[in-house]
Backbone atoms as SQL, in Angstrom:
CREATE TABLE atoms (id INTEGER PRIMARY KEY, chain TEXT, resi INTEGER, resn TEXT, atom TEXT, x REAL, y REAL, z REAL);
INSERT INTO atoms VALUES
  (1, 'A', 1, 'MET', 'N', 5.928, 13.513, 13.006),
  (2, 'A', 1, 'MET', 'CA', 5.653, 13.871, 11.625),
  (3, 'A', 1, 'MET', 'C', 5.674, 12.609, 10.763),
  (4, 'A', 2, 'GLU', 'N', 4.707, 12.514, 9.871),
  (5, 'A', 2, 'GLU', 'CA', 4.642, 11.361, 8.971),
  (6, 'A', 2, 'GLU', 'C', 5.817, 11.359, 8.008),
  (7, 'A', 3, 'ARG', 'N', 6.241, 10.135, 7.663),
  (8, 'A', 3, 'ARG', 'CA', 7.231, 10.022, 6.589),
  (9, 'A', 3, 'ARG', 'C', 7.069, 8.658, 5.937),
  (10, 'A', 4, 'LEU', 'N', 7.316, 8.605, 4.640),
  (11, 'A', 4, 'LEU', 'CA', 7.233, 7.361, 3.898),
  (12, 'A', 4, 'LEU', 'C', 8.574, 6.656, 3.924),
  (13, 'A', 5, 'VAL', 'N', 8.522, 5.356, 4.228),
  (14, 'A', 5, 'VAL', 'CA', 9.717, 4.517, 4.225),
  (15, 'A', 5, 'VAL', 'C', 9.463, 3.394, 3.228),
  (16, 'A', 6, 'GLY', 'N', 10.288, 3.337, 2.202),
  (17, 'A', 6, 'GLY', 'CA', 10.127, 2.326, 1.161),
  (18, 'A', 6, 'GLY', 'C', 10.217, 0.916, 1.712),
  (19, 'A', 7, 'ILE', 'N', 9.325, 0.053, 1.238),
  (20, 'A', 7, 'ILE', 'CA', 9.353, -1.366, 1.607),
  (21, 'A', 7, 'ILE', 'C', 10.382, -2.052, 0.726),
  (22, 'A', 8, 'LYS', 'N', 11.281, -2.780, 1.331),
  (23, 'A', 8, 'LYS', 'CA', 12.301, -3.509, 0.567),
  (24, 'A', 8, 'LYS', 'C', 11.701, -4.811, 0.036),
  (25, 'A', 9, 'THR', 'N', 11.884, -5.042, -1.257),
  (26, 'A', 9, 'THR', 'CA', 11.458, -6.286, -1.892),
  (27, 'A', 9, 'THR', 'C', 12.714, -7.031, -2.333),
  (28, 'A', 10, 'GLU', 'N', 12.549, -8.155, -2.967),
  (29, 'A', 10, 'GLU', 'CA', 13.710, -8.883, -3.483),
  (30, 'A', 10, 'GLU', 'C', 14.428, -8.101, -4.576),
  (31, 'A', 11, 'PHE', 'N', 13.773, -7.049, -5.096),
  (32, 'A', 11, 'PHE', 'CA', 14.373, -6.186, -6.126),
  (33, 'A', 11, 'PHE', 'C', 14.835, -4.855, -5.540),
  (34, 'A', 12, 'GLY', 'N', 14.802, -4.728, -4.239),
  (35, 'A', 12, 'GLY', 'CA', 15.107, -3.460, -3.583),
  (36, 'A', 12, 'GLY', 'C', 13.835, -2.663, -3.416),
  (37, 'A', 13, 'GLN', 'N', 13.961, -1.359, -3.269),
  (38, 'A', 13, 'GLN', 'CA', 12.787, -0.511, -3.136),
  (39, 'A', 13, 'GLN', 'C', 12.193, -0.240, -4.512),
  (40, 'A', 14, 'ILE', 'N', 10.880, -0.203, -4.571),
  (41, 'A', 14, 'ILE', 'CA', 10.169, 0.060, -5.813),
  (42, 'A', 14, 'ILE', 'C', 9.864, 1.558, -5.853),
  (43, 'A', 15, 'GLU', 'N', 10.352, 2.251, -6.893),
  (44, 'A', 15, 'GLU', 'CA', 10.196, 3.703, -6.976),
  (45, 'A', 15, 'GLU', 'C', 9.870, 4.140, -8.396),
  (46, 'A', 16, 'GLY', 'N', 9.165, 5.260, -8.503),
  (47, 'A', 16, 'GLY', 'CA', 8.905, 5.900, -9.792),
  (48, 'A', 16, 'GLY', 'C', 7.517, 5.621, -10.332),
  (49, 'A', 17, 'ARG', 'N', 7.041, 6.516, -11.186),
  (50, 'A', 17, 'ARG', 'CA', 5.690, 6.390, -11.738),
  (51, 'A', 17, 'ARG', 'C', 5.510, 5.120, -12.548),
  (52, 'A', 18, 'ASP', 'N', 6.518, 4.706, -13.283),
  (53, 'A', 18, 'ASP', 'CA', 6.408, 3.528, -14.152),
  (54, 'A', 18, 'ASP', 'C', 6.743, 2.222, -13.438),
  (55, 'A', 19, 'ALA', 'N', 6.844, 2.242, -12.125),
  (56, 'A', 19, 'ALA', 'CA', 7.303, 1.053, -11.396),
  (57, 'A', 19, 'ALA', 'C', 6.216, 0.016, -11.159),
  (58, 'A', 20, 'ILE', 'N', 4.962, 0.449, -10.980),
  (59, 'A', 20, 'ILE', 'CA', 3.873, -0.490, -10.679),
  (60, 'A', 20, 'ILE', 'C', 2.706, -0.237, -11.622),
  (61, 'A', 21, 'TYR', 'N', 2.320, -1.292, -12.318),
  (62, 'A', 21, 'TYR', 'CA', 1.124, -1.262, -13.152),
  (63, 'A', 21, 'TYR', 'C', 0.091, -2.176, -12.519),
  (64, 'A', 22, 'LEU', 'N', -1.091, -1.634, -12.300),
  (65, 'A', 22, 'LEU', 'CA', -2.148, -2.391, -11.636),
  (66, 'A', 22, 'LEU', 'C', -3.090, -2.988, -12.673),
  (67, 'A', 23, 'ASP', 'N', -3.368, -4.282, -12.549),
  (68, 'A', 23, 'ASP', 'CA', -4.296, -4.960, -13.447),
  (69, 'A', 23, 'ASP', 'C', -5.670, -5.144, -12.826),
  (70, 'A', 24, 'LYS', 'N', -5.681, -5.465, -11.513),
  (71, 'A', 24, 'LYS', 'CA', -6.953, -5.845, -10.913),
  (72, 'A', 24, 'LYS', 'C', -6.962, -5.570, -9.414),
  (73, 'A', 25, 'ILE', 'N', -8.133, -5.185, -8.920),
  (74, 'A', 25, 'ILE', 'CA', -8.396, -5.049, -7.489),
  (75, 'A', 25, 'ILE', 'C', -9.520, -6.028, -7.169),
  (76, 'A', 26, 'VAL', 'N', -9.292, -6.877, -6.181),
  (77, 'A', 26, 'VAL', 'CA', -10.322, -7.838, -5.776),
  (78, 'A', 26, 'VAL', 'C', -10.606, -7.642, -4.298),
  (79, 'A', 27, 'PHE', 'N', -11.876, -7.446, -3.982),
  (80, 'A', 27, 'PHE', 'CA', -12.292, -7.389, -2.586),
  (81, 'A', 27, 'PHE', 'C', -12.719, -8.797, -2.198),
  (82, 'A', 28, 'ASN', 'N', -11.881, -9.469, -1.431),
  (83, 'A', 28, 'ASN', 'CA', -12.155, -10.843, -1.011),
  (84, 'A', 28, 'ASN', 'C', -13.230, -10.878, 0.071),
  (85, 'A', 29, 'SER', 'N', -13.308, -9.817, 0.858),
  (86, 'A', 29, 'SER', 'CA', -14.331, -9.635, 1.880),
  (87, 'A', 29, 'SER', 'C', -14.324, -8.158, 2.252),
  (88, 'A', 30, 'GLU', 'N', -15.104, -7.789, 3.262),
  (89, 'A', 30, 'GLU', 'CA', -15.141, -6.386, 3.677),
  (90, 'A', 30, 'GLU', 'C', -13.808, -5.899, 4.219),
  (91, 'A', 31, 'THR', 'N', -12.982, -6.812, 4.722),
  (92, 'A', 31, 'THR', 'CA', -11.724, -6.403, 5.353),
  (93, 'A', 31, 'THR', 'C', -10.497, -7.020, 4.691),
  (94, 'A', 32, 'GLU', 'N', -10.648, -7.511, 3.471),
  (95, 'A', 32, 'GLU', 'CA', -9.508, -8.098, 2.758),
  (96, 'A', 32, 'GLU', 'C', -9.570, -7.719, 1.291),
  (97, 'A', 33, 'LEU', 'N', -8.418, -7.270, 0.763),
  (98, 'A', 33, 'LEU', 'CA', -8.363, -6.971, -0.666),
  (99, 'A', 33, 'LEU', 'C', -7.022, -7.393, -1.241),
  (100, 'A', 34, 'THR', 'N', -7.035, -7.621, -2.542),
  (101, 'A', 34, 'THR', 'CA', -5.838, -8.044, -3.258),
  (102, 'A', 34, 'THR', 'C', -5.644, -7.146, -4.472),
  (103, 'A', 35, 'LEU', 'N', -4.409, -6.650, -4.621),
  (104, 'A', 35, 'LEU', 'CA', -4.014, -5.880, -5.797),
  (105, 'A', 35, 'LEU', 'C', -3.100, -6.768, -6.630),
  (106, 'A', 36, 'THR', 'N', -3.343, -6.888, -7.922),
  (107, 'A', 36, 'THR', 'CA', -2.465, -7.669, -8.799),
  (108, 'A', 36, 'THR', 'C', -2.033, -6.811, -9.977),
  (109, 'A', 37, 'GLY', 'N', -0.832, -7.089, -10.459),
  (110, 'A', 37, 'GLY', 'CA', -0.303, -6.347, -11.592),
  (111, 'A', 37, 'GLY', 'C', 1.141, -6.702, -11.851),
  (112, 'A', 38, 'GLU', 'N', 1.895, -5.721, -12.349),
  (113, 'A', 38, 'GLU', 'CA', 3.299, -5.944, -12.693),
  (114, 'A', 38, 'GLU', 'C', 4.178, -4.849, -12.102),
  (115, 'A', 39, 'PHE', 'N', 5.346, -5.270, -11.625),
  (116, 'A', 39, 'PHE', 'CA', 6.429, -4.342, -11.316),
  (117, 'A', 39, 'PHE', 'C', 7.266, -4.251, -12.576),
  (118, 'A', 40, 'MET', 'N', 7.753, -3.080, -12.909),
  (119, 'A', 40, 'MET', 'CA', 8.707, -2.921, -13.998),
  (120, 'A', 40, 'MET', 'C', 10.083, -2.807, -13.358),
  (121, 'A', 41, 'ILE', 'N', 10.883, -3.843, -13.493),
  (122, 'A', 41, 'ILE', 'CA', 12.206, -3.905, -12.890),
  (123, 'A', 41, 'ILE', 'C', 13.230, -4.017, -14.010),
  (124, 'A', 42, 'ASP', 'N', 14.050, -3.002, -14.169),
  (125, 'A', 42, 'ASP', 'CA', 15.076, -2.974, -15.219),
  (126, 'A', 42, 'ASP', 'C', 14.499, -3.346, -16.574),
  (127, 'A', 43, 'GLY', 'N', 13.316, -2.788, -16.892),
  (128, 'A', 43, 'GLY', 'CA', 12.685, -3.024, -18.185),
  (129, 'A', 43, 'GLY', 'C', 11.984, -4.366, -18.313),
  (130, 'A', 44, 'GLU', 'N', 11.931, -5.128, -17.232),
  (131, 'A', 44, 'GLU', 'CA', 11.297, -6.449, -17.238),
  (132, 'A', 44, 'GLU', 'C', 10.062, -6.440, -16.357),
  (133, 'A', 45, 'GLU', 'N', 8.988, -7.094, -16.818),
  (134, 'A', 45, 'GLU', 'CA', 7.766, -7.199, -16.028),
  (135, 'A', 45, 'GLU', 'C', 7.872, -8.352, -15.041),
  (136, 'A', 46, 'LYS', 'N', 7.528, -8.077, -13.795),
  (137, 'A', 46, 'LYS', 'CA', 7.469, -9.098, -12.743),
  (138, 'A', 46, 'LYS', 'C', 6.059, -9.061, -12.174),
  (139, 'A', 47, 'GLN', 'N', 5.317, -10.154, -12.330),
  (140, 'A', 47, 'GLN', 'CA', 3.948, -10.241, -11.829),
  (141, 'A', 47, 'GLN', 'C', 3.944, -10.220, -10.299),
  (142, 'A', 48, 'PHE', 'N', 2.988, -9.489, -9.715),
  (143, 'A', 48, 'PHE', 'CA', 2.889, -9.453, -8.261),
  (144, 'A', 48, 'PHE', 'C', 1.442, -9.594, -7.816),
  (145, 'A', 49, 'GLU', 'N', 1.312, -9.959, -6.564),
  (146, 'A', 49, 'GLU', 'CA', 0.027, -9.971, -5.877),
  (147, 'A', 49, 'GLU', 'C', 0.267, -9.423, -4.475),
  (148, 'A', 50, 'MET', 'N', -0.455, -8.376, -4.114),
  (149, 'A', 50, 'MET', 'CA', -0.379, -7.805, -2.770),
  (150, 'A', 50, 'MET', 'C', -1.694, -8.084, -2.081),
  (151, 'A', 51, 'ASN', 'N', -1.612, -8.722, -0.918),
  (152, 'A', 51, 'ASN', 'CA', -2.815, -9.048, -0.171),
  (153, 'A', 51, 'ASN', 'C', -2.804, -8.293, 1.151),
  (154, 'A', 52, 'PHE', 'N', -3.915, -7.654, 1.446),
  (155, 'A', 52, 'PHE', 'CA', -4.088, -6.910, 2.690),
  (156, 'A', 52, 'PHE', 'C', -5.269, -7.516, 3.444),
  (157, 'A', 53, 'LYS', 'N', -5.044, -7.902, 4.691),
  (158, 'A', 53, 'LYS', 'CA', -6.113, -8.433, 5.542),
  (159, 'A', 53, 'LYS', 'C', -6.250, -7.543, 6.770),
  (160, 'A', 54, 'GLY', 'N', -7.417, -7.591, 7.381),
  (161, 'A', 54, 'GLY', 'CA', -7.662, -6.747, 8.546),
  (162, 'A', 54, 'GLY', 'C', -7.689, -5.282, 8.175),
  (163, 'A', 55, 'VAL', 'N', -8.221, -4.981, 7.000),
  (164, 'A', 55, 'VAL', 'CA', -8.256, -3.603, 6.495),
  (165, 'A', 55, 'VAL', 'C', -9.281, -2.791, 7.288),
  (166, 'A', 56, 'ILE', 'N', -8.819, -1.649, 7.832),
  (167, 'A', 56, 'ILE', 'CA', -9.742, -0.741, 8.519),
  (168, 'A', 56, 'ILE', 'C', -9.853, 0.600, 7.791),
  (169, 'A', 57, 'PHE', 'N', -8.974, 0.813, 6.791),
  (170, 'A', 57, 'PHE', 'CA', -9.018, 2.054, 6.029),
  (171, 'A', 57, 'PHE', 'C', -8.507, 1.792, 4.626),
  (172, 'A', 58, 'LEU', 'N', -9.209, 2.351, 3.648),
  (173, 'A', 58, 'LEU', 'CA', -8.792, 2.274, 2.252),
  (174, 'A', 58, 'LEU', 'C', -9.086, 3.608, 1.596),
  (175, 'A', 59, 'SER', 'N', -8.069, 4.173, 0.958),
  (176, 'A', 59, 'SER', 'CA', -8.216, 5.418, 0.226),
  (177, 'A', 59, 'SER', 'C', -7.607, 5.205, -1.151),
  (178, 'A', 60, 'MET', 'N', -8.276, 5.733, -2.162),
  (179, 'A', 60, 'MET', 'CA', -7.781, 5.600, -3.530),
  (180, 'A', 60, 'MET', 'C', -7.945, 6.961, -4.197),
  (181, 'A', 61, 'ILE', 'N', -6.864, 7.436, -4.826),
  (182, 'A', 61, 'ILE', 'CA', -6.910, 8.745, -5.482),
  (183, 'A', 61, 'ILE', 'C', -6.099, 8.679, -6.779),
  (184, 'A', 62, 'GLU', 'N', -6.531, 9.427, -7.769),
  (185, 'A', 62, 'GLU', 'CA', -5.811, 9.501, -9.031),
  (186, 'A', 62, 'GLU', 'C', -4.438, 10.114, -8.745),
  (187, 'A', 63, 'LEU', 'N', -3.415, 9.567, -9.364),
  (188, 'A', 63, 'LEU', 'CA', -2.024, 9.956, -9.099),
  (189, 'A', 63, 'LEU', 'C', -1.792, 11.465, -9.141),
  (190, 'A', 64, 'ASP', 'N', -2.365, 12.152, -10.116),
  (191, 'A', 64, 'ASP', 'CA', -2.114, 13.582, -10.264),
  (192, 'A', 64, 'ASP', 'C', -2.642, 14.422, -9.102),
  (193, 'A', 65, 'PHE', 'N', -3.547, 13.847, -8.291),
  (194, 'A', 65, 'PHE', 'CA', -4.115, 14.580, -7.154),
  (195, 'A', 65, 'PHE', 'C', -3.487, 14.185, -5.824),
  (196, 'A', 66, 'ASP', 'N', -2.513, 13.286, -5.840),
  (197, 'A', 66, 'ASP', 'CA', -1.848, 12.849, -4.616),
  (198, 'A', 66, 'ASP', 'C', -0.959, 13.973, -4.091),
  (199, 'A', 67, 'LYS', 'N', -1.193, 14.384, -2.856),
  (200, 'A', 67, 'LYS', 'CA', -0.438, 15.494, -2.269),
  (201, 'A', 67, 'LYS', 'C', 0.958, 15.093, -1.809),
  (202, 'A', 68, 'ARG', 'N', 1.193, 13.813, -1.614),
  (203, 'A', 68, 'ARG', 'CA', 2.490, 13.390, -1.054),
  (204, 'A', 68, 'ARG', 'C', 3.645, 13.611, -2.025),
  (205, 'A', 69, 'ARG', 'N', 3.422, 13.403, -3.299),
  (206, 'A', 69, 'ARG', 'CA', 4.460, 13.633, -4.315),
  (207, 'A', 69, 'ARG', 'C', 5.772, 12.915, -3.995),
  (208, 'A', 70, 'GLN', 'N', 5.676, 11.688, -3.571),
  (209, 'A', 70, 'GLN', 'CA', 6.850, 10.887, -3.213),
  (210, 'A', 70, 'GLN', 'C', 7.293, 10.035, -4.384),
  (211, 'A', 71, 'MET', 'N', 8.544, 9.609, -4.368),
  (212, 'A', 71, 'MET', 'CA', 9.047, 8.698, -5.398),
  (213, 'A', 71, 'MET', 'C', 8.799, 7.245, -5.026),
  (214, 'A', 72, 'GLU', 'N', 8.697, 6.962, -3.713),
  (215, 'A', 72, 'GLU', 'CA', 8.448, 5.586, -3.296),
  (216, 'A', 72, 'GLU', 'C', 7.105, 5.123, -3.850),
  (217, 'A', 73, 'SER', 'N', 7.110, 3.958, -4.489),
  (218, 'A', 73, 'SER', 'CA', 5.870, 3.411, -5.023),
  (219, 'A', 73, 'SER', 'C', 5.257, 2.387, -4.081),
  (220, 'A', 74, 'LEU', 'N', 6.042, 1.894, -3.169),
  (221, 'A', 74, 'LEU', 'CA', 5.577, 0.897, -2.201),
  (222, 'A', 74, 'LEU', 'C', 6.239, 1.246, -0.873),
  (223, 'A', 75, 'ALA', 'N', 5.431, 1.705, 0.097),
  (224, 'A', 75, 'ALA', 'CA', 6.017, 2.227, 1.329),
  (225, 'A', 75, 'ALA', 'C', 5.082, 2.047, 2.517),
  (226, 'A', 76, 'ILE', 'N', 5.657, 2.251, 3.694),
  (227, 'A', 76, 'ILE', 'CA', 4.899, 2.320, 4.932),
  (228, 'A', 76, 'ILE', 'C', 4.943, 3.769, 5.400),
  (229, 'A', 77, 'VAL', 'N', 3.803, 4.265, 5.861),
  (230, 'A', 77, 'VAL', 'CA', 3.738, 5.616, 6.406),
  (231, 'A', 77, 'VAL', 'C', 4.063, 5.511, 7.894),
  (232, 'A', 78, 'GLU', 'N', 5.253, 5.946, 8.251),
  (233, 'A', 78, 'GLU', 'CA', 5.645, 5.938, 9.668),
  (234, 'A', 78, 'GLU', 'C', 5.025, 7.135, 10.364),
  (235, 'A', 79, 'ASN', 'N', 4.714, 6.960, 11.649),
  (236, 'A', 79, 'ASN', 'CA', 4.071, 8.016, 12.450),
  (237, 'A', 79, 'ASN', 'C', 2.771, 8.488, 11.796),
  (238, 'A', 80, 'SER', 'N', 1.994, 7.525, 11.328),
  (239, 'A', 80, 'SER', 'CA', 0.760, 7.814, 10.608),
  (240, 'A', 80, 'SER', 'C', -0.231, 8.609, 11.462),
  (241, 'A', 81, 'GLU', 'N', -0.619, 9.770, 10.942),
  (242, 'A', 81, 'GLU', 'CA', -1.626, 10.595, 11.610),
  (243, 'A', 81, 'GLU', 'C', -2.975, 9.875, 11.605),
  (244, 'A', 82, 'LYS', 'N', -3.249, 9.129, 10.544),
  (245, 'A', 82, 'LYS', 'CA', -4.522, 8.416, 10.433),
  (246, 'A', 82, 'LYS', 'C', -4.606, 7.326, 11.508),
  (247, 'A', 83, 'ILE', 'N', -3.528, 6.592, 11.741),
  (248, 'A', 83, 'ILE', 'CA', -3.536, 5.559, 12.789),
  (249, 'A', 83, 'ILE', 'C', -3.693, 6.215, 14.161),
  (250, 'A', 84, 'LYS', 'N', -3.015, 7.329, 14.389),
  (251, 'A', 84, 'LYS', 'CA', -3.174, 8.040, 15.668),
  (252, 'A', 84, 'LYS', 'C', -4.622, 8.460, 15.871),
  (253, 'A', 85, 'GLU', 'N', -5.233, 8.975, 14.824),
  (254, 'A', 85, 'GLU', 'CA', -6.638, 9.395, 14.899),
  (255, 'A', 85, 'GLU', 'C', -7.536, 8.205, 15.213),
  (256, 'A', 86, 'PHE', 'N', -7.320, 7.094, 14.523),
  (257, 'A', 86, 'PHE', 'CA', -8.153, 5.916, 14.737),
  (258, 'A', 86, 'PHE', 'C', -7.995, 5.368, 16.152),
  (259, 'A', 87, 'LYS', 'N', -6.779, 5.369, 16.672),
  (260, 'A', 87, 'LYS', 'CA', -6.563, 4.886, 18.040),
  (261, 'A', 87, 'LYS', 'C', -7.327, 5.748, 19.041),
  (262, 'A', 88, 'SER', 'N', -7.392, 7.054, 18.792),
  (263, 'A', 88, 'SER', 'CA', -8.108, 7.929, 19.718),
  (264, 'A', 88, 'SER', 'C', -9.624, 7.717, 19.656),
  (265, 'A', 89, 'LEU', 'N', -10.118, 7.201, 18.546),
  (266, 'A', 89, 'LEU', 'CA', -11.555, 6.969, 18.372),
  (267, 'A', 89, 'LEU', 'C', -11.974, 5.529, 18.674),
  (268, 'A', 90, 'ASP', 'N', -11.017, 4.640, 18.819),
  (269, 'A', 90, 'ASP', 'CA', -11.274, 3.196, 18.905),
  (270, 'A', 90, 'ASP', 'C', -11.781, 2.804, 20.294),
  (271, 'A', 91, 'HIS', 'N', -13.082, 2.623, 20.409),
  (272, 'A', 91, 'HIS', 'CA', -13.672, 2.253, 21.687),
  (273, 'A', 91, 'HIS', 'C', -13.910, 0.748, 21.822),
  (274, 'A', 92, 'SER', 'N', -13.647, -0.005, 20.752),
  (275, 'A', 92, 'SER', 'CA', -13.886, -1.453, 20.825),
  (276, 'A', 92, 'SER', 'C', -12.675, -2.272, 20.390),
  (277, 'A', 93, 'SER', 'N', -11.490, -1.714, 20.531),
  (278, 'A', 93, 'SER', 'CA', -10.215, -2.419, 20.282),
  (279, 'A', 93, 'SER', 'C', -10.117, -3.025, 18.888),
  (280, 'A', 94, 'LYS', 'N', -10.501, -2.283, 17.890),
  (281, 'A', 94, 'LYS', 'CA', -10.409, -2.775, 16.513),
  (282, 'A', 94, 'LYS', 'C', -9.045, -2.526, 15.897),
  (283, 'A', 95, 'ILE', 'N', -8.299, -1.580, 16.436),
  (284, 'A', 95, 'ILE', 'CA', -6.964, -1.313, 15.906),
  (285, 'A', 95, 'ILE', 'C', -5.941, -1.803, 16.926),
  (286, 'A', 96, 'ASN', 'N', -4.910, -2.478, 16.417),
  (287, 'A', 96, 'ASN', 'CA', -3.895, -3.037, 17.312),
  (288, 'A', 96, 'ASN', 'C', -2.507, -2.592, 16.843),
  (289, 'A', 97, 'ASN', 'N', -1.496, -2.995, 17.588),
  (290, 'A', 97, 'ASN', 'CA', -0.119, -2.603, 17.259),
  (291, 'A', 97, 'ASN', 'C', 0.379, -3.208, 15.950),
  (292, 'A', 98, 'GLY', 'N', -0.325, -4.201, 15.420),
  (293, 'A', 98, 'GLY', 'CA', 0.050, -4.808, 14.145),
  (294, 'A', 98, 'GLY', 'C', -0.416, -4.012, 12.935),
  (295, 'A', 99, 'HIS', 'N', -1.332, -3.077, 13.128),
  (296, 'A', 99, 'HIS', 'CA', -1.815, -2.279, 12.011),
  (297, 'A', 99, 'HIS', 'C', -0.717, -1.340, 11.515),
  (298, 'A', 100, 'LYS', 'N', -0.585, -1.306, 10.191),
  (299, 'A', 100, 'LYS', 'CA', 0.373, -0.417, 9.543),
  (300, 'A', 100, 'LYS', 'C', -0.347, 0.346, 8.431),
  (301, 'A', 101, 'HIS', 'N', 0.202, 1.498, 8.107),
  (302, 'A', 101, 'HIS', 'CA', -0.362, 2.357, 7.074),
  (303, 'A', 101, 'HIS', 'C', 0.501, 2.182, 5.821),
  (304, 'A', 102, 'TYR', 'N', -0.058, 1.564, 4.794),
  (305, 'A', 102, 'TYR', 'CA', 0.664, 1.276, 3.553),
  (306, 'A', 102, 'TYR', 'C', 0.325, 2.301, 2.484),
  (307, 'A', 103, 'TYR', 'N', 1.331, 2.608, 1.680),
  (308, 'A', 103, 'TYR', 'CA', 1.205, 3.552, 0.577),
  (309, 'A', 103, 'TYR', 'C', 1.649, 2.823, -0.682),
  (310, 'A', 104, 'THR', 'N', 0.748, 2.714, -1.669),
  (311, 'A', 104, 'THR', 'CA', 1.066, 2.036, -2.926),
  (312, 'A', 104, 'THR', 'C', 0.735, 2.974, -4.075),
  (313, 'A', 105, 'ARG', 'N', 1.768, 3.330, -4.826),
  (314, 'A', 105, 'ARG', 'CA', 1.646, 4.293, -5.920),
  (315, 'A', 105, 'ARG', 'C', 1.802, 3.544, -7.236),
  (316, 'A', 106, 'THR', 'N', 0.693, 3.421, -7.974),
  (317, 'A', 106, 'THR', 'CA', 0.754, 2.748, -9.263),
  (318, 'A', 106, 'THR', 'C', 0.861, 3.812, -10.358),
  (319, 'A', 107, 'TYR', 'N', 0.867, 3.371, -11.604),
  (320, 'A', 107, 'TYR', 'CA', 1.015, 4.303, -12.726),
  (321, 'A', 107, 'TYR', 'C', -0.069, 5.380, -12.711),
  (322, 'A', 108, 'ASP', 'N', -1.310, 4.991, -12.381),
  (323, 'A', 108, 'ASP', 'CA', -2.428, 5.932, -12.437),
  (324, 'A', 108, 'ASP', 'C', -3.057, 6.272, -11.092),
  (325, 'A', 109, 'THR', 'N', -2.870, 5.430, -10.087),
  (326, 'A', 109, 'THR', 'CA', -3.637, 5.548, -8.851),
  (327, 'A', 109, 'THR', 'C', -2.753, 5.347, -7.631),
  (328, 'A', 110, 'VAL', 'N', -3.090, 6.063, -6.568),
  (329, 'A', 110, 'VAL', 'CA', -2.406, 5.894, -5.293),
  (330, 'A', 110, 'VAL', 'C', -3.400, 5.304, -4.300),
  (331, 'A', 111, 'PHE', 'N', -2.956, 4.244, -3.605),
  (332, 'A', 111, 'PHE', 'CA', -3.765, 3.607, -2.571),
  (333, 'A', 111, 'PHE', 'C', -3.099, 3.834, -1.224),
  (334, 'A', 112, 'GLU', 'N', -3.906, 4.150, -0.221),
  (335, 'A', 112, 'GLU', 'CA', -3.436, 4.166, 1.155),
  (336, 'A', 112, 'GLU', 'C', -4.329, 3.179, 1.893),
  (337, 'A', 113, 'ILE', 'N', -3.693, 2.233, 2.556),
  (338, 'A', 113, 'ILE', 'CA', -4.417, 1.137, 3.199),
  (339, 'A', 113, 'ILE', 'C', -3.853, 0.957, 4.597),
  (340, 'A', 114, 'ILE', 'N', -4.743, 0.871, 5.578),
  (341, 'A', 114, 'ILE', 'CA', -4.323, 0.509, 6.926),
  (342, 'A', 114, 'ILE', 'C', -4.852, -0.884, 7.186),
  (343, 'A', 115, 'SER', 'N', -3.925, -1.812, 7.439),
  (344, 'A', 115, 'SER', 'CA', -4.301, -3.198, 7.697),
  (345, 'A', 115, 'SER', 'C', -3.318, -3.802, 8.691),
  (346, 'A', 116, 'ASP', 'N', -3.711, -4.961, 9.226),
  (347, 'A', 116, 'ASP', 'CA', -2.807, -5.610, 10.185),
  (348, 'A', 116, 'ASP', 'C', -2.099, -6.821, 9.588),
  (349, 'A', 117, 'CYS', 'N', -2.307, -7.056, 8.289),
  (350, 'A', 117, 'CYS', 'CA', -1.614, -8.168, 7.630),
  (351, 'A', 117, 'CYS', 'C', -1.375, -7.796, 6.171),
  (352, 'A', 118, 'TYR', 'N', -0.127, -7.860, 5.735),
  (353, 'A', 118, 'TYR', 'CA', 0.266, -7.522, 4.364),
  (354, 'A', 118, 'TYR', 'C', 1.177, -8.623, 3.856),
  (355, 'A', 119, 'LYS', 'N', 0.909, -9.060, 2.635),
  (356, 'A', 119, 'LYS', 'CA', 1.760, -10.089, 2.043),
  (357, 'A', 119, 'LYS', 'C', 1.976, -9.727, 0.571),
  (358, 'A', 120, 'LEU', 'N', 3.242, -9.764, 0.143),
  (359, 'A', 120, 'LEU', 'CA', 3.592, -9.521, -1.245),
  (360, 'A', 120, 'LEU', 'C', 4.140, -10.808, -1.832),
  (361, 'A', 121, 'VAL', 'N', 3.538, -11.242, -2.937),
  (362, 'A', 121, 'VAL', 'CA', 4.012, -12.432, -3.648),
  (363, 'A', 121, 'VAL', 'C', 4.409, -11.982, -5.052),
  (364, 'A', 122, 'ILE', 'N', 5.643, -12.314, -5.434),
  (365, 'A', 122, 'ILE', 'CA', 6.137, -11.985, -6.768),
  (366, 'A', 122, 'ILE', 'C', 6.281, -13.272, -7.555),
  (367, 'A', 123, 'ASN', 'N', 5.616, -13.304, -8.708),
  (368, 'A', 123, 'ASN', 'CA', 5.673, -14.478, -9.579),
  (369, 'A', 123, 'ASN', 'C', 6.604, -14.172, -10.740),
  (370, 'A', 124, 'ASN', 'N', 7.773, -14.770, -10.722),
  (371, 'A', 124, 'ASN', 'CA', 8.752, -14.475, -11.782),
  (372, 'A', 124, 'ASN', 'C', 8.392, -15.172, -13.025);
C-alpha cells in the first residue's frame, strides 16, 4: 500500500498548505525540471530550488482536487503503484532502482514526479 513519507530538510519536515509557495517551473530539458519558490518556516521565507533529473512521470493538479489530502508538503511515495506499473511496462530498461516517486504540495498545486535524481537547495 502506498504511503507518503515526509522528506527531512534542514528545517525538519515541510508540512501544511502555507508551507511552500511556488514562483517558477522551468523545464531544462524533456527529462529535467526545476521548481523554485519559498518555504515558510516559522513565519520566515526561505528561498528554495528543487531540481529533478531523469524524469519519467510528471503530474500536476490543483490542490483542491488532490485525492491524497496529506499534510506532508514534501514527501516520497513509498510502495508507489505508479512505479510498479511502469516497471511492468518497461521493455527498454528506462526505470531503475534509483527512481523515486516525489510528492510536492504547494499553496495552489500538487506535483507528483518520478525521477532518478532529486536535489534540494535552500538559499537562506
